[in-house]
N, C-alpha and C positions, 0 to 999 in steps of 0.2 A: 444590474444582472439578477438580483434577487427578484425584482418585479418581473423580469422576463421569465425567470424560472417558474414563478407562481402562475403567470399568464399561460405559459406552456402547459403546466400541469392541468389548469382548468380546461384548456382546449382539448387535451388528450382525454381527460375524463368525461368531457362533454360528448365525445364520440363513443368511448367505451369505459364505463365506470370500473371495469375489472382491471384496467391497466395498472401495472406496478411500475414505480419510478425509482431509479437508483441515482443517488447523489454521491459521487466519489470525490474524496478530498485526501491530501497527503496526511499520513500519520507520522508525527515527528516527536523527537525528544532532544532538547538542547540543554546544555549545562554551562555554568559560568567557568571562567578559567580557574585553574588551580591557584590557591593562595591569592585569591582576589575577592574583594568585597563588592564587585560590580555584578550584582545578581539580577537587577531589574530587567535588562534586555532579554535575558534567558526566560524569565517568568512571563514576560509579555509575549515573546514568540511562541512559547508553549500554549498559552491561552488563545493565541490567534488561530490555531488550527480548528477551533470550534466555532468560529464566528459565522461561517456560512450555515451550519446546522442550526445554530441558535437563532439566526435571522429567519430561516425557513419556518422554525417553530413559533416565531413571534416573541421569544424570550428577549431578544435584542432587536433594536430598531423596529418596534412594533408598527410604526407608521408605514412600513413597507407592505404590510398586509399579511405577514406570516401567521401561521396557525398550526397546531399540532398535526392535523391530518396531512399537511403538505410534506412532512418528513417521513418518508416511507422506508426504503431500504438504504442502508448506509454501506458504501464501499470505501475502503481505506487503501491508499496507494503507499506501498512500503518497500523501501530499498535500503541498501547498506549505507547510503549517503544521508539517510534521514535522521541520523543522530550526530550532532556536532557541537562544538564549543562556540559560545556567543558571549561577548564579541570575539572576533578573530576568525571564525569559520573553519577551524581545523576539525576534520572528521574524526569521530570516535572509531577506534578499530574494533571490529567484531571478531576478526579472525586472528588476533594476536594471541600469543601464549606467554604470560597469562593475559586474559582479556582485560581491556580497560574496565576498571571497577565502576566507572560512571555510565557504562553501557547499560541501558535498561531493557530487560528481556521483553520481547514482543508480547508475551502473554499478559503482562501488566498494562501495556499500552492498550491492548484490546479490552482488557477489563475496565479501564478508564472510560472508554467509549461506551461500552455496554451499560455501566452503572449510570452514566450521564443521560443516556437516551432510551435505552430499552427498546431498540429497534432491531429488526433483522440486519445481520452484519456479515460481511464477507471481505476478503482481501481482493480488491478490484485490480490491482497491478502489483507484480513483484517479479524480479529477476536479478541476475548478477551478470558478470561478464568474464570472459576468458576461462581459465582453469577453475575459478571459484564458483561456477554455476551450480554444480552438483552439491557442493557443500552448503551453498546458500539455500537452495530449495529444501534440503534436509533440515537446515536450521529453522526455516520458516514453518515447515510442516510439523516439526516436533513442538514448536511453540504453539501452534494452533491446537495440537492435541492436548498440550498442557493447559491451554486456556479452556478448552471444552471440559477437561477434568475439574477445573475450577468453577464450572457452571456458566461459562461464557459461550453462548450458542453460535459460534462461528460456523457459517454455512458452506464456505468453500474458499478456494484459492485460484485466482486467475493469473496465468503467466502472461507477461508482456515483455518483449515481443515473442511471438511464436517463431517467426522468421527473423533472422538477423536484420538489422537496419543500419543505415549510415547516419552519421552525426547530423543534427539539425542544421549546423552551420558549415559543415565540411563534407560534401558528398563523396570525397575520396577516402574518408575515414570510417571504417566499419567497426562496430562496437563488440562484435562476437558475443552477443548477449541473448541470442535466440535459442530455441530448442533445435532449430536447423540453422546451420551456417550456410554461407554461399561461397562457392569456389568458382573462380573465373577460368574458363577454358581458353585455349589459344585463339579461338575464333571470336572471342569477346562475349560469348554467352555465359550466363551463370547457371549453375546447377545446385540444387539443395543437397546438403550433406548433414545427416542427423548427427548431433553430438551424443555419442553413445553413453558417455558417463552421466551427462545431464539426464538423458532419457531414462537411464537405469534408475537414477535417484527418484525421478518422477514416478515411475512404475512402482517402485518399492513403497513410496509413501502413499500412493493411491490405494494400494492394498491395505496398508496399516490404518489409514483413515476410514476407508470403507468398512473395515471390521468394527469400527465404533459408530457407524452410521453417519459419517461425515463425508462431504466433498465428493 
């Protein structure tokens, strides 16, 4: 896959050297179980999120042909499920009161990526589901603002999905995760319905971030 990415980059730049390439990867944070000395699986998993970028750069597996010019724009995909306990898999709660103390604020995860690569950076995917959508985007946007205040030049936030989608494995189950939901009418057709609370939070944070020259 790395060789394919490098070949694709060469082909694109052969046609237009001005082209910019985005490489999106999940941004994660795992922790070992409480009162456990089994810490290596968590350390290994956290390190694994950088493997693709390191190979594109040529820092890892240099025989694949990676080099610094290949790593251009970094996209990070970030959801509430991206922090969990390992081994075990239990998700860390971001919306609990009090919040799980092992939850690591997004600003520091973004800082890690910036300090490691010093490449243009943005959040390539994020969203939540159900009634938590507005709170989640407010959380992410506030953390991006905090990251920028720390000197991490996050360039933007991309919502995924914009339109609600059904489950990969079950087309009868809709996630209610979009900016627009779908409502099915009696004739079987679907119509888009804007989630007003979510949209309101997006508009609010668009204005706040635009005021500091972001996003």
